[in-house]
C-alpha positions, -999 to +999 in steps of 0.1 A: +769-723+127+797-727+157+775-695+183+747-717+175+760-747+194+778-725+221+750-700+228+728-729+228+746-748+252+753-722+271+717-709+270+715-749+285+742-745+312+717-712+328+682-724+320+680-759+331+696-756+367+675-724+373+642-744+359+651-767+384+657-740+419+627-723+409+609-763+414+623-773+445+617-737+458+581-744+445+579-776+456+594-766+493+566-737+497+541-760+490+554-790+520+560-757+540+520-750+538+505-770+555+527-766+588+526-734+584+492-727+578+491-705+546+464-718+520+473-715+495+447-697+464+460-723+439+447-752+459 
């Protein structure tokens, strides 16, 4: 049981910052598209 909680804690410490960094890069990339004049295919 302890191993499950420890692994869940380590996973959250690794995944959550990773998701925050990814989201920050996505927002930064979306914000820089207008300045660079590069259109996203999704837009």
